[in-house]
C-alpha positions in Angstrom: 0.1 -0.3 -0.1 1.3 3.4 -0.9 1.8 5.5 1.9 -0.4 8.4 0.5 -3.0 5.9 -0.6 -6.7 5.6 1.5 -6.3 2.7 3.9 -9.3 0.5 2.7 -11.4 -0.7 5.8 -14.2 -3.2 5.9 -16.5 -3.0 8.9 -17.9 -6.1 10.6 -20.3 -4.6 13.5 -23.9 -6.0 14.4 -25.1 -2.5 15.7 -26.3 -0.5 12.6 -25.7 2.9 14.8 -22.4 2.0 15.8 -21.3 0.8 12.4 -22.7 3.8 10.7 -20.9 5.7 13.2 -17.1 4.0 12.8 -17.9 4.6 8.9 -18.8 8.3 9.4 -15.6 8.6 11.9 -13.1 6.9 9.4 -14.5 8.5 6.6 -14.1 12.3 8.5 -10.1 11.1 8.8 -9.5 11.9 4.9 -7.1 8.9 4.8 -9.5 6.0 5.3 -12.0 4.9 3.3 -14.7 2.2 4.2 -15.3 -0.4 1.1 -17.6 -2.7 2.7 -19.8 -3.5 5.5 -21.6 -6.6 7.4 -23.8 -6.9 10.5 -22.2 -10.2 11.1 -19.6 -12.9 10.3 -21.4 -14.9 7.8 -22.2 -11.4 6.1 -18.6 -10.5 6.2 -17.2 -13.6 4.4 -19.6 -13.0 1.7 -18.8 -9.7 0.7 -14.8 -9.1 1.6 -13.4 -10.5 -1.1 -15.1 -8.5 -3.4 -14.3 -5.3 -1.5 -10.5 -5.5 -1.3 -9.8 -4.1 1.7 -6.4 -3.3 3.5 -7.7 -4.0 6.9 -11.0 -5.7 8.8 -12.5 -3.9 11.7 -14.6 -6.7 13.7 -16.7 -6.4 16.5 -15.9 -9.3 18.9 -19.4 -9.9 20.2 -22.0 -10.7 17.4 -24.9 -13.2 16.6 -24.4 -15.8 13.7 -20.7 -15.6 14.1 -18.6 -14.1 16.8 -15.9 -12.1 15.9 -13.2 -14.7 16.9 -14.6 -17.2 14.6 -14.8 -14.7 11.8 -11.1 -13.8 12.7 -9.9 -17.6 12.4 -12.0 -17.9 8.9 -10.5 -14.5 7.4 -7.1 -15.9 8.3 -7.8 -18.9 6.8 -8.8 -17.4 3.5 -6.9 -14.2 3.2 -3.5 -15.0 5.7 -2.0 -11.4 5.1 -5.1 -9.2 5.6 -4.8 -7.5 9.3 -7.8 -8.3 11.4 -8.7 -5.7 14.1 -10.9 -6.4 17.0 -13.0 -3.8 18.0 -14.9 -4.8 21.9 -16.5 -3.6 24.9 -14.1 -6.2 26.8 -10.7 -5.1 27.4 -10.2 -8.5 29.9 -6.7 -10.1 29.4 -8.2 -13.6 28.5 -10.7 -11.7 25.6 -7.2 -9.7 24.2 -5.3 -13.1 24.2 -7.9 -15.0 22.6 -8.4 -12.4 20.1 -4.6 -12.4 18.9 -4.3 -16.3 19.3 -7.3 -16.5 16.4 -5.2 -14.2 14.2 -6.2 -10.8 15.1 -3.7 -8.1 14.6 -4.6 -6.0 17.2 -7.6 -5.2 19.8 -9.2 -2.2 20.8 -11.8 -1.3 23.4 -14.6 0.7 22.5 -14.3 3.5 25.3 -10.8 4.2 23.7 -9.8 7.7 22.1 -10.5 8.1 18.4 -6.7 8.7 17.7 -6.2 5.3 18.9 -8.4 3.6 16.3 -7.5 5.9 13.6 -3.5 6.1 13.8 -2.4 4.4 10.6 0.7 3.2 12.1 -0.9 1.2 15.0 -3.3 -0.5 12.6 -1.3 -1.5 9.6 
């Protein structure tokens, strides 16, 4: 990815309002572009390849397929595609499980916007 190109983000979040808020927040950054969205892991797997994202932002707790299982499946199909887990919970066990599933990072939802949008920390 060229240093001056937009970071292509795919969002997976089951709460519509949260997903739309994240999309708006990332769009405001100017150097990020939301190239796809899904409400659960099954939808994400069906749409991911066509979107050609640079990174996938995945909610940990979702119906149908949770974020850990989705992360495992993404890493099986796209081993070099970074997955960033987004969760309400910051417990060490949850973080460890996410990293073992193949996540590149873990962001707690109460984090500051800068932690989510710092390109150096997500790619």
